[in-house]
Each structure stands twice: as structure tokens, then as C-alpha cells.
N, C-alpha and C positions, 0 to 999 in steps of 0.2 A: 573184468572182461565183458565186452558187450555181447549180449545174447546168452550169457551163462548165469544171469542173476538168480534164477530159480533152481539151478543144478547143485548137486552136492560137491564136496571138495574133491572127491575122486574123479569125477567127470571133468572138473576144471583142471586138475593136475594132468590128466591125460591129454587135454587140449593144449596145455602149455608145452608139454613134452613133444607133442606132434608138430605144432606150428611154430615153436620158438626156440627149440633146443636141437642143434645139429640137424637142421631140416634136410640136409642132403642125404641123410640116411633114411628118410621117409618114416615108415612105421616100424622099423626094426629096432625095438627097444634094447635087445641084447647087444646089437652093434653100437648103439649109443652109449650103453653102460661101459663097454670095453674101451671106447674112445675117450670117455670121461676119465677112466682110470689111467689111461696112457697120458692124458694131459696132466693129470695130477702127478704122475711119476716124473714127467718132464719139468713140472714146476718145482718139485723137490730137488731135482738135479740142478736146476738153475739157482735155487737158494743155497745149495751145497757147493756152488761154484765149480761143479764138475762138467758143466755145459755152458755154452754162451747163448745169449738171447737172440731170437730171430730179428732181422732188420726189416720192418714193413716197407721201407723205401727201396729195397733191393728188388730187381726184376725177378730174382729167384723165387719170390713169394707172391708174385702178381700174375694176373691174367688180364686179357683184354675184354672190355665190354663192347660186344659187337652190336651193330645197329639192329639186327633181327632180334637179338635177345632183349634189347631195351624196349623195342616196340611190343614184343610178346608180353613181357612182364607189366608194361604199362597198360596194355589191353586187359590183362587179367585184373589189375587193380581197378580199372574203370568199371568193369563188369561187376566186381565184388561190391564196389560202392553203389552201383545202381541196384543190385539185389538187396542191400541193406536198407536203402531208401524205400524201395518198393515194399519190403516187409513191414517197415514202420508205418507207411501210409495205409497198407491193408489192415494192420492191427488197429489203427485209429479209426478206420472206416467201420470195422466190425463192431467196435465199442460204441460208435455213434449210431450207426444204422443197423438195427436188429434184423431187418429183412435182407441184408446183404448175404448173397449165397456164394460161398467160397468155391463150391464145385462147378459154378457156372463160368466157363472159360471166356465166353463172350462178354459177360459183365466185368470180369477182371481186366480183360483187354481194353474195354471202353474206359474203365476207371484209370488204368495206368497211362492211357493216352493223354490224359489231362496233365500229367506230371512227367513229360518226356525228358530224358537225359540223353543228349546226343553223344554216344560213345565214339562214333566215327568222326565227329567234329573235334573231339579231344585229340584223337590220333592225328588228324590233319594239322591241328595247332602245333603238336609236337614236331611234326616233320617240317612245317613251314617256318615257324618262329623259333622252335627249339625250347619251348616252355613246357614243363611237365607239371601240370596242376594235379598233384596227388596228395591225398591226406596222409598216407603212410610214408611219403617221400621216397618210396622204393628202396630204402636203405642207402640212398645216395646223398652226398653232402651238398648238392646243388639242385636248383629247380630250373634254371635257365642256362642257355648256352649249350644245349644238347646237339644243335645242328649248326652248320656253317654253309655258306653258299660257295659252290665250286666255281671259282673264277677261271675264266679262260683267257687270261692275259697272254699266256703262251703255254706250250706243252709241258714245260718244267713245272710251272705253277699248278697246272691242272692235275698232273700225275702225283704231285706231292700231297694233294688233299687225300688221296686214297692210300697213301703210305704213312700218314701221320698218326701219332698216338699222343693224346693229351692226358696229363695227370688229373686235371680237374680245375675249374676256375676258382674253387674255394681255396686252393693252395696258393693262388696268386696274391691273396690278401695277407698271407703269413709273412712275418718279418724274418723268420729263420730261413737259411739257405740250405737246410739239410735235404729237403725234397728235391732240390735242383742239382744236387751233386751227381757227377758221372761216376757211377760205381763199377767196379770190375765185373760184377755179375752181368752187366749189360753188353759185354764183349760179344760181337758178332750178331747181336739181335737189334740193338739201337745204335744208330750212327752217332759217333762222338763229335762229328763236325756239323751236321745238318740240324741246327737248332737256331732259332732267331735270337738276335741280341735285343736287350731291353727287358720289358716286363715278362714276356713268356719264355725267357731263356731258361732252359733246363726243364721246363714243364711241357712244352710242345716239342716232342721228338719225332724222329722218322725212323722207320724200320730200315734195316740194311737191304741191299739189293737181293740177297738170297734168303732173307727171313720171310716167313709167312705164318699165318695163323691156322691152327688145326681146326677142322670143321667136322660136321656130321657125315661128310662124304669121303669115300676112299678115292684112290687114284683113278679108278675106272668110272667115277661119277655115280656110283650106287650108294644108297644110304646105309650107314653102318648099323649093324645089330649089336649094340653095346652089351646087352645081356648075354648074347651068345659068345661074344669076345671074352667077357669076364669068365664065363663058365669054362671055356677052353683054356684060358690063361691059368685058372686055378688048377686044372688038371696037370698042366706042365709044371707048375710050381710044386705040387705034391710029388710029381715024378722026380723033380730035382732035389727033394729032401725037405720040403716045408711041412710042418706039423699044423694041420688045420685048427682053427680056433673054434672049438665046439663048446656048447653050454656045459657047465658043471665040470670043467676040466681045468686043472691048475696049470699055470704057465709062469715061468720065471722071466726075468727081464735082463737087460744088459748088465754085465758083459758076457754072460753065458750064452744067451740067445738074443737075437735081434728081431723086432716085430716087422711084419710085412704089411704094408698099407697098399690098398688098391682103390684109387679115387676117393681117398679120405676114409676108408673103412678098413679096420684091422681084420685081415683074413687068416693070419697064422703067424708062425715064428720059425726061424731057421737058426741053427747053431752058428756061432760066430766063426768057427773054423771052416765052415762049409759055404758060407754065403757068397764068397767071391766066385766059387764054381757055379753057383746058381745065376749070378749076374752075367758071367761069360756065356752061360748056356742060353739065357734069354736074348743076349745080343746076337748070338749065332743064329737063333731062330728068326730074329728080325732080318738079318742079312739074307736068309734063305726064303723070305716071304712066307713064313708059316702062318696059317690062318689064326692061330692063337695070339700072334703078336702083330698088331697093325703097324704100318710103317712109321706112324708118329707116336708109337709107344715110348713113354719117357721112363727110363730105368734109373731112378735116383738112388744110388747106393751111398749112404753116409757112413764111413768107417768109424771104428772106435777111436776115440781120442780123449785126452784129458783136457778139459776146458774148451773143447771145440763144439761143433754142432752136435745135436742129439743124434745118436746113431740109429740106423734102421734102413730098411729097403722100401722106398716110396715109388710106387708105380702109378702112372697117370695115362688114361686113355680119353679123357673128356675133351670137348672142343674148347675153343677160345684160348688156347695156349700158344706161346711163341715157340716155333721150331725152325731149325736151319740145318742144311746138309753139311756133313764133313766126311772125310775119307776114313774108313775103318782099315787099319793096317794089319788086322788079323787075316792071315791067308786062309782061304777056303779050299776045298778039294780041287776046284778048277784052277787055283793059283792066282785068281784075279782079286783086286781090291774092290770093295763095294762102297757105295754111298749110304750113309746112315743119317737119319734125322734125329737130332738131339734137342733137348730143351734147356732152359737156363738153370733149372734146379740140378740136373745131373751134370751140367757142364762145370759147375763149381768144384766137383770132386773127380774130374777126369784129367788125363794127361794128353793134351792136344798141342802138337808142335806146329810152328809156322813153316810154310814151304820154302824156306831159305837155305835148307841144308844143315843148319846148326841144331844143337841140342837145347838151346835156350837155358844153359846152366843146369840142366836136369841131371840128377844122379842116376847111376846104373841100376840102383834098386827100384827106381820108378821110371821105367822106359815109357816112351810115348806110345799110346795105343791108337791115337787118331791124328789126323793131319788136316789143316785148313785146305780148302779147295784152291783159293787164290789169295794173294796178299791183300788185295783191295776188297775182299768180301766183307770187311768190317764197315764199309762206307755205303751210304744210301745211293739211290739211282742218280740223283742230282749231284751229290758229292763226287761220284765216280766220273762225272763229265767235266770236272774241273781240270784243266790242262796243267801238267807238271805240278801236281799238288804237293809232292814231296820236296819241291824246291821253294815252296811258299811258307811263310810263317803261319802258324795255326790260326790266329785271328783272321788272316786273309782268306783262308779256306772257308771259314764261317761266313765272312762277308760275301764271298763269291756265291755261296749257296742261295743267299737272298737276292743278290744282284741278277743271278741267272733267271730268277722267277719274275723279274720285272718285264715291262713291255719291250719286245724286240721283234725284228722282222724275221719271218721264215719264208721259205720257198712256197709260192702259191700255185703249184702245178695242179693240185686237186681242189682248188678254191671253189669251183662250180659244183662240187659234190658235197661241200660242207655247209653247215647252217650256223656257224659261229657268229656271234654278234660283232666281234672285232676281228 
């Protein structure tokens, strides 16, 4: 590792654990240890064929890379690269020039001005050209194609740019079609119709008309205090029956108890017989707008099963997640049904019925707890504008989404107030 050539093994090991192993847990080595043990248990269950492997191509295990997050991490990478170069140049100058004073800020500033590295120009190149010249590659499989030009051929094409989600240009070179498949986990989040034909088919998708991305802001426009939310949520979990995960405390695993994860950190465990009550309790708090449960809280309860997904209670509050509204059929004290935001992870294990009056072949033992808001909620904004789409063949609906984004005439009543090129 660069910069640790003269350090001992313990210092290097601490740096590796801090910067390269489960970095989302920051400096909490106890939480990293617990999560590594959980991953090992899950691996043993997979080898024992008592659980199924996770599908990395499913939307259930994916998040969106937002433009602000990309620019932020690229800015951090450029600044780190500039600091490393500056350190190397200063060390070389100290070795050559014995009269060089490290405490003289004016002399250091004058020296570094000879070897300027424009961080702002790199950000400008990223936004204009879409090229990320990074040594670390930012853990991304591509360097180019990060940005596209928002074309104003018509309103359909312009709005589609802001609702599109691309899997990555590196997948376009793969011969396999696995990454292009439309999986059931995408129901209600990615439009099954609005995807171009040809090379980007299945890679360039569009969010449905009701789907949105969770952010750092709440419904009132204020920035969320995630640490305060987590603290309040932990209090409610303990009140519901969760046993906190404390150091030097023995815990069993499935099927006796199920682990509780909060944003990728194991915070405790709940008895298998009591976990459904805790899940219903959290959903009730969401409907009542409790401060411990934000509106976009994802309550992913994976029940016990033989050969299915690994069981547990997975809670998510972080931004960049896909969320969409559905009707919660649980009656509250006022007798009204409320709208609840759900994510793709929890949707795979929920009972959601379509608003057609049927039960969808559902058994009485598993009644529907939620209902879709509208039958066309699974379509994107452009796909919803296709007339009589249910009387068309499916390929025709896909073609219409592309044809609607070509040049066509619109009413020009507000033309004098617009600055469009065309």
C-alpha cells in the first residue's frame, strides 16, 4: 500500500480494515466483525442448499447511482490524487533542497503552483464529455459515457432523459442476455414497455410514472438527520422485542431467531415467532408518520423457508433507493386506508393485489395486505400516453414509446416564452 512502506503490520492491517473492508460501517470494527460472521453463516447455508443465492441482476439488490453522488465521489478522488502528488513532490524537494522550509506556507504555495492540477477542469470534463479520468476507477466498470445530452426534440424525449436508468455501457459488450432480462422484482419500479429496441434493449430502462428515488430530503424539504432516525428506530425495535447486539454477548441464528439489519449493519435479533408482530408494528408507525420511521423506510422481512432467500429483517433508510406508493389495506383507528412507500426488496415478500377486484389466485392463508393504486402504475410516463395500449401487441407498445420521442409538432402558444433550439 502506498504511504505505508515504513509502518508495521498492525498499522497496515488497520488501514486495510478501515478503507477496504465493509467501508459503509466506517470505523466500527465490532459491527464489521458481526457482519462478516453473518456473511459466513449465509455462505454455509448456501453450500448446505438451505438457501438460494442472491441474483445481482435483480432490482431487489440494486440502487441508483445519482449524479450528485457520482460528482461527489469523483471530486474526492481528484482531491486525493492531488494530495498524493503534492506529498511526493514536497518529499522530493526536501531531499534535493536542504534549505526548503516545510513550515513556510508561502514557499509551499509557490512551489505547488508550478505543478498545478486542475480539479475543477476534471469535474467540467466529467459533466461535458462524460469521461471520468480516475486512477481508482471509482469502483465503476466504465470510464466513459457518464453523461448524455438532453435532447429537446419534443417533450416526451426531454422528460424521458430524467426518468431513465442505464445499467452501464460495459454490459452492452457482453454476449449474454442475462442482464437484459425483465425480472419480476422490477414490477412497479421499471417500465416493462419503455425500453429501446436494438443494442440498448433491456439496459436502458425507464422508471414507472409513480416510482421515484429516495433522497436526503423529507417530504417537507428538510435534510434528514439519519443518525437521529436510526437512534429512534432502534428504540422502537427494542420496544417491539428486539434484543440489541452488544459486545461479548452470545446470539443464536436461524431458525430460532432472525437478525435485524439497519442499513447494512446488524443491530440485534428477534425471535422468529415474534418478528411478524414487529414488522406490522413498524408499518403502523410508518402510516402514522412517526418520527422514528421515515416515509421511505424499507421494511424487508424475509420469512423462514427451506431453499429460499436467507431469512432476516432488513431495514433501509439510505438515499438512492427505488420507492413507489401502494395502498395499505390495514385499517387505522380513523378507518381510512393510507398510502405507503415500498421498495423492491420488501415487495418480493409482500402480498399486493391488483385493483381489479380479483384475488389473483391467492390463498386464504395469505391475504393481500396492500393494493396497487392504478392498473397503469406499472408503465412509464411515455408508455402511459400510448392510446389503447391494451389493444396493441406488446412489441407495438415498445415501438410507440420510441416513435413518440421523435420530432413532432406541438402547440406553440407559449413559443415566445421558450428558448428551445427547435
